[in-house]
BAKEFI-472949 format. One record per residue (C-alpha): z, y, x; residue number from 1. Coordinates in pm, whole numbers, always signed. Example, Ala and Ser with C-alpha at 12.3 -4.5 7.8 and 13.67 -1.06 7.14 Angstrom:
2
+780;-450;+1230;1
+714;-106;+1367;2
end
This chain:
269
-1623;-26540;+19162;1
-1335;-26751;+19292;2
-1289;-26884;+19646;3
-1421;-27232;+19565;4
-1752;-27092;+19437;5
-1788;-26870;+19742;6
-1724;-27165;+19967;7
-1964;-27395;+19790;8
-2245;-27134;+19791;9
-2235;-27140;+20171;10
-2221;-27516;+20204;11
-2408;-27631;+20515;12
-2541;-27928;+20318;13
-2774;-27695;+20126;14
-2981;-27601;+20429;15
-3171;-27779;+20703;16
-2973;-27938;+20984;17
-2981;-27783;+21331;18
-3034;-28135;+21463;19
-3353;-28199;+21263;20
-3498;-27845;+21243;21
-3814;-27771;+21445;22
-3767;-27551;+21756;23
-3946;-27250;+21603;24
-3670;-27232;+21339;25
-3388;-27233;+21597;26
-3294;-26867;+21552;27
-3317;-26889;+21173;28
-3090;-27194;+21157;29
-2842;-27037;+21400;30
-2817;-26712;+21200;31
-2778;-26867;+20854;32
-2400;-26857;+20883;33
-2120;-27110;+20941;34
-2240;-27468;+20954;35
-2089;-27808;+21018;36
-1909;-27859;+21348;37
-2182;-28100;+21455;38
-2458;-27849;+21380;39
-2277;-27576;+21571;40
-2234;-27808;+21868;41
-2604;-27899;+21860;42
-2687;-27525;+21857;43
-2471;-27471;+22167;44
-2659;-27750;+22345;45
-2995;-27602;+22244;46
-2893;-27256;+22367;47
-2777;-27409;+22696;48
-3108;-27593;+22728;49
-3298;-27267;+22672;50
-3100;-27093;+22946;51
-3139;-27383;+23189;52
-3515;-27395;+23136;53
-3536;-27021;+23188;54
-3325;-27029;+23506;55
-3531;-27315;+23650;56
-3868;-27149;+23587;57
-3771;-26792;+23681;58
-3527;-26846;+23969;59
-3785;-26780;+24242;60
-3991;-26505;+24079;61
-3827;-26235;+24291;62
-3717;-25887;+24179;63
-3912;-25791;+23868;64
-4005;-25488;+23667;65
-4016;-25577;+23299;66
-4280;-25414;+23081;67
-4212;-25393;+22707;68
-4468;-25307;+22441;69
-4653;-25413;+22129;70
-4835;-25745;+22096;71
-5075;-25579;+21845;72
-5249;-25340;+22084;73
-5615;-25432;+22134;74
-5812;-25418;+22456;75
-5998;-25098;+22351;76
-5671;-24910;+22291;77
-5586;-24643;+22554;78
-5234;-24784;+22578;79
-5379;-25120;+22687;80
-5548;-24952;+22980;81
-5231;-24757;+23064;82
-5030;-25079;+23068;83
-5296;-25246;+23283;84
-5283;-24965;+23539;85
-4904;-24967;+23535;86
-4894;-25343;+23590;87
-5121;-25304;+23892;88
-4909;-25020;+24032;89
-4587;-25220;+23990;90
-4745;-25515;+24171;91
-4853;-25292;+24461;92
-4490;-25184;+24499;93
-4408;-25550;+24567;94
-4241;-25632;+24237;95
-4319;-25920;+24007;96
-4442;-25796;+23670;97
-4249;-25960;+23389;98
-4334;-25934;+23019;99
-4271;-26120;+22697;100
-4579;-26323;+22786;101
-4781;-26248;+22474;102
-5093;-26043;+22392;103
-5140;-25666;+22368;104
-4937;-25449;+22605;105
-4782;-25759;+22759;106
-5121;-25907;+22842;107
-5241;-25577;+22984;108
-4946;-25543;+23223;109
-4977;-25906;+23338;110
-5352;-25859;+23379;111
-5307;-25550;+23593;112
-5063;-25733;+23819;113
-5301;-26026;+23867;114
-5599;-25799;+23936;115
-5397;-25618;+24202;116
-5312;-25949;+24373;117
-4950;-25940;+24258;118
-4720;-26181;+24077;119
-4716;-26207;+23699;120
-4464;-26395;+23483;121
-4386;-26419;+23113;122
-4089;-26511;+22900;123
-4248;-26606;+22570;124
-4088;-26679;+22230;125
-4169;-26967;+21997;126
-4243;-26832;+21650;127
-4357;-26996;+21323;128
-4690;-26808;+21353;129
-4708;-26896;+21726;130
-4734;-26628;+21991;131
-4954;-26780;+22259;132
-4893;-26697;+22626;133
-5162;-26471;+22768;134
-5408;-26588;+23033;135
-5272;-26377;+23322;136
-4944;-26553;+23399;137
-4847;-26726;+23724;138
-4536;-26862;+23558;139
-4433;-26877;+23194;140
-4137;-27014;+23003;141
-4117;-27029;+22623;142
-3780;-26972;+22459;143
-3654;-27083;+22119;144
-3387;-26812;+22084;145
-3463;-26440;+22085;146
-3131;-26346;+22243;147
-3188;-26590;+22531;148
-3532;-26442;+22587;149
-3398;-26084;+22590;150
-3128;-26182;+22838;151
-3382;-26333;+23076;152
-3613;-26031;+23048;153
-3321;-25815;+23166;154
-3162;-26055;+23415;155
-3437;-26056;+23677;156
-3542;-25690;+23655;157
-3468;-25383;+23862;158
-3655;-25144;+23631;159
-3795;-25134;+23277;160
-4121;-24978;+23159;161
-4152;-24920;+22783;162
-4491;-24858;+22626;163
-4567;-24806;+22255;164
-4448;-25083;+22031;165
-4268;-25169;+21710;166
-3923;-25291;+21612;167
-3911;-25553;+21887;168
-3993;-25298;+22156;169
-3724;-25063;+22023;170
-3477;-25350;+22027;171
-3560;-25428;+22390;172
-3545;-25061;+22493;173
-3202;-25001;+22342;174
-3073;-25336;+22466;175
-3150;-25225;+22821;176
-3010;-24875;+22767;177
-2688;-25008;+22613;178
-2633;-25252;+22900;179
-2681;-24968;+23152;180
-2470;-24721;+22954;181
-2179;-24966;+22929;182
-2201;-25074;+23293;183
-2301;-25432;+23218;184
-2601;-25391;+23449;185
-2669;-25142;+23726;186
-2823;-24802;+23662;187
-3177;-24936;+23676;188
-3458;-24691;+23593;189
-3604;-24695;+23241;190
-3951;-24541;+23218;191
-4095;-24458;+22876;192
-4474;-24415;+22868;193
-4689;-24287;+22584;194
-4486;-23971;+22532;195
-4675;-23856;+22222;196
-4600;-24188;+22050;197
-4231;-24167;+22141;198
-4190;-23794;+22064;199
-3968;-23844;+21757;200
-3758;-24100;+21941;201
-3690;-23871;+22236;202
-3605;-23598;+21983;203
-3356;-23835;+21821;204
-3195;-23904;+22158;205
-3160;-23528;+22211;206
-2996;-23507;+21868;207
-2752;-23782;+21967;208
-2644;-23569;+22263;209
-2619;-23252;+22050;210
-2396;-23427;+21797;211
-2178;-23593;+22059;212
-2289;-23947;+21980;213
-2385;-24004;+22345;214
-2302;-23820;+22664;215
-2539;-23562;+22817;216
-2549;-23779;+23129;217
-2709;-24056;+22920;218
-3028;-23847;+22903;219
-3078;-23932;+23270;220
-3116;-24299;+23180;221
-3466;-24242;+23038;222
-3761;-24098;+23228;223
-4059;-24014;+23004;224
-4405;-23973;+23153;225
-4771;-24058;+23098;226
-4847;-24056;+23470;227
-4865;-24390;+23651;228
-4807;-24210;+23981;229
-4492;-24037;+23853;230
-4362;-24361;+23702;231
-4413;-24545;+24031;232
-4242;-24267;+24227;233
-3945;-24285;+23987;234
-3913;-24661;+24030;235
-3949;-24622;+24407;236
-3668;-24365;+24415;237
-3426;-24530;+24172;238
-3489;-24904;+24217;239
-3630;-24986;+24560;240
-3432;-24740;+24772;241
-3088;-24755;+24602;242
-3083;-25136;+24590;243
-3223;-25191;+24938;244
-3526;-25395;+24836;245
-3766;-25492;+25112;246
-4072;-25708;+25159;247
-4022;-26050;+25317;248
-4276;-26291;+25459;249
-4073;-26610;+25422;250
-3983;-26720;+25068;251
-3635;-26859;+24998;252
-3582;-27231;+25023;253
-3666;-27430;+24714;254
-3640;-27798;+24623;255
-3962;-27959;+24497;256
-3767;-28267;+24388;257
-3602;-28042;+24128;258
-3940;-27919;+24009;259
-3892;-27581;+24179;260
-4179;-27366;+24306;261
-4144;-27052;+24512;262
-4306;-26726;+24397;263
-4107;-26467;+24590;264
-4214;-26209;+24850;265
-3961;-25927;+24790;266
-3584;-25961;+24808;267
-3263;-25764;+24853;268
-3173;-25626;+25190;269
end
């Protein structure tokens, strides 16, 4: 196949325009490959809009603990109850519970936070089959781009709790671990819960150390437990104390004329 045929097979005219595509196809359009200069510019504007919407909604949520886990877990699943208890425990520590805003584990963690009188926020994603925000959110923002959503889920958090999930949960877990390992974010605690479910994964991480793919010190980045009490103690020791978090009675100043609403009770020292 010559160069002309290769070039024509990737012609941006053969696919839908980024300007006319519906929001739920934003990621798909972006990842299809090189497009016209106009389409690429429109994509940049859409990404910027996603970030700005996220910053505006989440700016006053306060220090968060993000809980990752499957959207497919039903209410009668033991992991749902574990996530619910963990959400309540995180809220009692003074953190805002942040999730991907959907059903399953995410709903359970948000529900636990609300039932404990804490703050509960979600960073949802717009999908063709529509993932609806759960009913336990004080604040929710829906993103068009997965990578924007993942960035926001990390940006506001001082710790990460990972419960059983699928490919998306693995992606979020290793995103957080990679950012910590490479020094892009601080050494925030990562708690993995549901140890039986994750047994093969923790074995793989041990194998990575044994074969020199990661450093032995990287094992300290993950704390595995099924105990809510132990998980809370770990977050207390490695998030609240090292980063000087404290409770405050006066929320930071916000500007209602910009559509801002305060939701913060805990801040840095």
